[in-house]
N, C-alpha and C positions, 0 to 999 in steps of 0.2 A: 478896644477895654470893653467892648460892649458886652460882657458875660459880668464883667465887675459890675457896671450898670445896670445890669438886671437886677445882679443881688443886691444893692444897695438899696431900686425902688423898692424890690419888696420888703427887706426889713423895713423901709422907712414907713410902708403902706400898713403894715401887719404892727407896727408903732398906733400909727396915726388908730386903726381899729381898738387896739388898748385905750385907748382915750375917749375916745367916744363909749366904749365901755363904759367909762370909771362915770362918764358924763349921765350914761342913763343907769347907771347903779346910783350914785347921789339920789337922783329919783327916786329910785324903786322903792331905796333903803331910807330916804330920806334924809338926807345925811348932805346938811349946807354948807357951803365953803365959807371956812375956810377949813373947818372940820376936815377930818382924815379917819377917825375916830369911832366908835357907836354901834357898828354891827359886822358881827364877824365874817360876811356874805362878800360886803364893801369891801371889808378893807382888804379882803383875798384876789379883789377887782385891783382894789391902788395898787396893792404890792406890785404885781405883776406887771403893772404901768409902769412903777417907779423902778425897778428891779430892771425893768425893758431896756429905759432912759441913761442906768446906770453902767448897761454892758455894753450898750451902742456906744461910749467913749472910747472904750478899747475895740471892739469888732470893726468897726467902721473906717479906720486910719489901719488898724493891719490889714484888712482885706485890701485896698487901697495896694498899700507896700508890696503885698504877696503878689495884688494881679503886677502889677508896675513892671516888679524886678524879677518874679516868678514865672508865674504861667494863667494870664487870662482866665483861661478856659476852669483852669482849676481851681483860684479862687472864685468862682461862680458857683463851680458846683457845690465847694467847699460853704460859701455866702445862702446859698438856699437852702444847703445841707443845716445850717442854723438856723435859718428863717423858721424853720419846719422842727425845728427842734423846740424854738423858742415859743412857737404853737400848742407840743405835746406838754411843756412845761406849765404853759396858760392853762391846758384842759384838768391836767393833774391840778397846779394848785388852784384853782376854782372848789374840784371835789372837793381837795382834801388836801392841805399845805406837807399836811407831811408826806405826798406820793410826788411833789414835785425835785426830788433827785436826778434821778434818769434825763429831764430836758434840760434842766440847773448843771447839770457834768457836761454835760454835750455842747451846752455851746460856749462852756468856760474849755473844753479842750480843744476846737473847733479853734475859736479865738486866739489862744496860744498857739497850735498851730500857723494858724497865719501869721501873728508876730512874727516866732522866731524862723519865720521859712522867710518872710517878707524883709527882715533887718539881717538875717544871713543874706540872704539875693542880691538888697542896696550892697551891703560891706563888700564882697565879691563878684561885684559887674563888672567887668573889664579886668577881670586877674587870671579868666581862663581863658 
């Protein structure tokens, strides 16, 4: 399961980076906790972090289902691609929220592939 582990590690380190960016943005834009609004640039950084944690809830279990029941190496490739797409999503969102679409779409597609593939793999295990 080393490729699934690597993809998990990379996704979580990326998420931690987004958390750090929120802390830095709070200082930079003068947004004291618990506030989450006040400066559009802060709000973009915050939304990237929040949306990523929302996406991790679907992505991580799906990654592990796929890695366990379909292919560890394919899960690793899909998982690393998901993390790359989150980085694209973040960079585009930081620049202009309207440009977040391609990264968001790719992460959603990958998560669905992992979920459907992993579920089908689990359900058909031992049938063939």
